[in-house]
N, C-alpha and C positions, 0 to 999 in steps of 0.2 A: 444443374444450376437452379432449376425450379424446385427440386427437393430441398436444396439448401435454403432458398428463400422462404419456403413454407415452414420449415423447422424453425428458422429464425423468427418469423412472424408470430407463430403460435407459442413460442417458448419465452418470449420477452417478458410478458407479465408474470410468469411463474418465477423467473430469475429475479425480477424486480421485487416481488413479494417476499421471496426467500431472503434476499439481502436486507430488506427492511426489518425482518424479524430477528436479525442478529444484532444485539446491542452494540458490540464492539465496532462494527463496520457499517451498520445501517444508515447512520446519519451522514456518513462520508461517501461511501461507494454507492449506496442505494438511492441515487438521485439521477434524474433524467439527463442532466448536463454531463454526467460522466458515463452513464450506461449507454446512451444513444451513440456517442462517438465510438465507444468500445465495440458495440455491435456492428457499426458501419465498417470499422477496421477489419473485423473478423470476416464480414461478408466480402470485402474487397480481396482479402487474401484467399478466401475459398474460391471465389470466382476466377482469380488469377491461376490458381492451381488447376482448376477444372479445364480452363482454356489452353494452358501452356504446358502443364506438367503431367496431366493424366493421359496415359497412352491406351491402356486396356480398360475400356468402359464396360465390357460385357460382364465381368465378374462383379463389379460394384453395383451395376444395374440389377443383377440377379438378387443380390443381398437386399437392395432397397425394395425390390418388388416383394420379396418374402416378408420384410418388415411391414410393408404396406398392407399385405393380406392379413397379417396378424392384427394390425391396428384396426382393420375393418371388422374382422371376426369377433374380437373381444367386445366392443360396444354393441354390435348386433346381437350377440348372445345376451348381454345385460338387458338390452331394450326388449328382447323377446320375453325373457323371464318376467320383467316388470309388467309388460302388457298382459301376460297370462295371469299374473298375480292380482292386478287391480281389477280384472274382469272375472276373477274366480269368486263365486258367491259362497260366502261362509255362512253356515247355518247358525244364525244368532240365537235361535230358540234352543239349540242344543248346548246350553251353557249353564245348566243347573239353576235356572231361575225358579224361584218358588212363588207360584201364584201369579197374579197380574195386578197392575196398578188400577186403583179405583178412584172415582171422583169423590171429593169431600161432600158429604150431605149437608153440612152446616155452614158452608162458606165457599168462596171462590178459590181456585187453585193459585198458589203463590208463585211468583217469579222466583227462579233459582239462579244464583250467581256463584260460579266456581272460578275464583281468582287465584292464580298461582304466581307467586313471586319466587323466581328460580334461585335456589340456594340461600334462602333467607333463614338465618339462624334463630334459634330460641333465645329469649331474653337473657337467661343466666349464662349461656355459652357465649353470647356476644360480649358480655362483660368480662368473662373469664379469658376468652381467647383473643379478643380484639380490643379490650379495654374501653368498650363503648357502652354507655348506660342508655338503654332503650326504654326505660321505665315510663317516660313521658308519653311515648307513642302507645305503649300498652295500656296505660291508664286512660288515655283518650278513647281507645277502642272500648274499654269497659264502660266508660261514661256514655258511649253511644248505644250500649246495650249488648255488646259482644261478650260471649264467653271465651276467655283465652285459656287454653290448656297449658298450665305451668310446666308440665313434664312431658310434653308432646314429643313424638319421634316419628320420623319417616319410616316406611316399611323397607325402602331400598335406598341405596346411595346414588341412584341414577335416575335421570328425568323420565326416560321412556318406561322403565320398570315401575317407577313410583306412580305416574299418572295413569298408566295402563291398569295398574292394580286398583286405584281409586275409582276409576270410571267403569270398571268391570266387577266391582264389589267383592273382590277375592284376591288372594295371593296369586301371582302370575304362574307359579309352579303348579297351581291347582286348576288353572284355566284350561279348558278343553281346546287344544290347538290341533287335534287330529285331522280336522278337515282342511287344514291349511297346507299350502305347498311348503316343502322343506328346503328348496334349493337356495333360498336367499338368507338363511340363518335366522337366529332367534330375534335379533333386533327388528328385522322386517316383520316377523310374525307379530311382535308386540306392537309395532306401529300400525299394523293392520287391525289388530284387536282394539287399539286406541281409537282409530278412525271409525270403527264400527262397534263402538262400545255399548254395553248393556244400558247404561244410564240414559243416554240420549235416544237410543232405539226405543226403549220402553216409554219414555216421556212423549216422544213423537206420536206414539200410538194413541195417546189420550188427548192429543190436540196441542201439545207444546210445539212452539217453533224454536229452532236452534239459531243462536247468534254467536259467531266466532270472529277471530281476528287473524290477520297475518302475523306470524310470530317470529319468522326467521329460522325456525327449527322445524325440520321436515316432519317429525313425528306428531307435532301439535298443530300443524297447518291444516285445519279441517275446512278446506275451501269448498267442500260440497254441502255445507250447512245451508239453512234457509236464507240467512243473511250473513255475508262474509265481508268484513271490512278490510280490504287490502289497501296497498299503497297505489294510488292512481298514477298512471304515467303522465308526464308533464309536456310531452311533445309528440307530434305525429310520428316522427321517426322512432321514438322510443316505444310507441304503441305497437309497432310492427315487430318488436323483439319479444320472443318468449323468454322465460327465465334461463333456459339452457343457452340460448344464443347470446343473451346478455353476459352470462358467466363466461362463455367461451371468449368473447371479445374483451372482457375485462382482464382476462389472463393472457392477452395477446399484445402485439405492438399497436393495437388500435387505441390504447390509452396514451400514447405518446403525444398527440396534439393537445389533449386535455392537460397533461402534465406540463406541457410547455406554455400553457396559458391560452391555448386556442380552444375556445369553448364551442362544442357542437352537439353534444349529447349529455343530458343529465344522467343517463344510465351509467356512463363511464365516469363515475365520480373520481376526481383526481386523487389517486391513492397517495401521492406524495404529500398532499395537503392533509388528508385525513382518511385513513384506510377503513375506518369503521363508520363512515357516514350512513351507510344503509342500516346498520344497527340502531343508530340514533333515530332515523326516520321511522323505523318500525315501532320503537318504544313510544315515541311521541304520538304516532297514529293511534295506538291503543289508549293512551292516557287522554287523548282528545275526544275519542269516540265513545269510550266506555260510559261516561255519565249519561249520555243521551239515550242509551239503550232502555232506560227506565220508562221512556215515553213510547217505546215500541209496543205493538199489539200484544196483549196478554193471552194466555200465559206463555212464558218463554224460559228457556235455560240459556244463560250467557256464560260462555267459557272464554276466559282471557288468560293466556299464559304470557306473563311479562318476564322476559329472559334477563332479569336483573334482580338482585345485585351480583349475579353470576358475571364473571369476566366475559368480554373485555371491559375494563374499568374506564369508561369514557365520560361519565358524568361527574362533575363536581357537586358539592352539596347544594348549590343554588340552581343546578340544572344546566349550567354552562358547560361547554365541552372542554375536557382536560387537554390543554395544548402541549403538555409535557409528555412526550411519547414514552418516557420511562415507566409510565403506568400501564402500558399495553404493548409490551414487546414480546412476550412469550408465545408459545404455540396456541394457547387459548386466549391470548390477549391479556394475560396477567402481568403484574409488574416485573421489573428486572430483578428484584430481590424481595425478600419477605416484608421489608418496610414499605415499599411502594405498593405491594399487593394488599397489605393491611390497610393502608390509607385509602387506596382506591376502593376497596370493599366498603369501608365506612362511609366514604363520600356518597356512594350509590345508595346505601341504607338511608342516609339523611335525605337524599333527594326523593327516594321512593316514599318515605314517611310524609314528606311535605305534599306529595301528590295524591297518595292513596286516601288519606283522611278526608279531604274535601270531596273526593270522588264518592266515597262510601256515604257521606252525608247527603250528597245530591241524589244518589240512588234511593236511599231510604225515604227522603223527603218527597221525591217525585214519583215514587211507585204508587200506583192506584191501590194496591193491596200490600200489606206488610210482606216484604220479600224474605227469602232464605238466602243467606250469604255464607259461603265458605271461603275464608282467606287463609292461605297456607303457603309455606315454603315446601317445594316438592322434595327437598332434602336439605341437609346441612351444608357446612362449608369448612374448609381448612382442616384442622386436626379432628374435628367432629363432623362427620359426613351425614349424621342422622338426626341430631337434635334440631328440630325445625319449628318455625312459627306455625301455630294452628289457632284460628279464631272463628267462632260461629255466631251468626245472628239469625234468630228464628223464633218460632213460637215456643211457649213455655213447655209444651209436652216434649219438645226436642231438647231444650236447655236442661230440663230436669233429669235427662238421661246421660248428659255429658259428664266427663270425669277428667282429671288432670293428665292422665297418661294415655289418652285416646290417640290412635294412629289413623292416618288417612283411609286405610282399607275399610274402616267402619263408618266413615262419614256418611256416605249415601245409603249404607245399610240401615243406619239409624233413621235417616230421613224417609226412606221408602217404607219402613215399618210404621213410624209414628204418624206420618202425614198421609201416606197413600195406602195404608192398610195391607201391606205385604207382610208375609211371615218370614222375618229375617232375624236370626240370632246373631249377636255380635261375635266376631272372631277374636281369638287371643291376639293381643297387641305384641307383635314380634317384629324386630328389625333384622333384615337379612342382607348380608353383603353378597351380591351376585357376581360370581367370578365366571365370566362367560367367554366362549368362543362361539361355536355353533350350538353347544349344549351348556347347561349351567350347573355349577355347584353352588349351593347356598349355605353360607356360614352365618350362624346366629351371632348378632352383635349386641352386647349388653350396654345398659345405660352407664354413662360416665359420671354423672353427678350423684353424690351420696344422698342428697335430699330427695332424689327421684327414684331411688332403687327400692 
């Protein structure tokens, strides 16, 4: 009976979330008013069978004991590997760095902002693939002093690959990962390289402080930076929950009181009302806190990964929450069909445009010294996974070396050479489709637009 109750309790949230993700039945069966009575009925039947129909308990007890041992061994193994990995010291110096950063003799060190808009397409592809004219936003960037690369492309179609490459100044297949543990696969290797990246490591050595934000994406949650803007808990009870505990309970029957209107923990956001409330809170936290970083102590590097306009499509163009769940029904929170996905993506582009422009203006205006700003999409979207937004704000010696087809792998190479006196040659601008499991095959992907070939 105890086993039945435990399974029922910890499986409720998973079943609820699965039902809500299915467009055909999510709005009807995926509701607490139906699911709770169904669960209670199953429990009553199971308890009745155990008490009155089950004669030989020894066999089923042995099976349950075996399953219990497996369920303990598996997470214990995962936790052990994780602890070994995060405590393993990777030799950052052994990464083919050329020379060391030096202070500018003729002026102060600039603040550096690396702002990533996840899956933000290049202007021409936005018009071609989504029918959205983004020229007003691009023109305003140029009026502010940004160089916008008209034929920019990402180096990879995946966030972890793309940002790991950018912050380590090289293609990921060329990065030295021989000192890393191999038990956790290539994604975790790249996440480790991202969290211990060359750019921040070298800048910290000459006095830069690092400022990052909670992103909702494991690979870019650099919570060990000097200043980390996370989402503050709103209640004493919530403060006692670590992220694993909160996730465990959000996927259990603990969400039932909240779903029935009995409010007791903000952590258990009522999924029936809005399943992506945490995503909204994370994005709003970054947009609220990012402008204020200009007044922080200099010099600094600020890394903000805003996981939009990537799905789930939760924002309308004015920033209000999309109440029509047809915009975020799929596995990643995409629309139920191409039309809703297209509209949802454009809504979030429009909302981001309205937020990013004033943020950039505030950063530039409030910075004690002229900053360096990289604004980019980490990859493309839809039919074109590589054509991305790339815009740079910085000194003339950097601007003069920029060109329309630059890719993110060269962003910090150019800055490190022109601003910090390092000997870096620009790499060939290549886009790779990374086809990965534990190891990767890399397929070169060519430019789609004739004007950029």
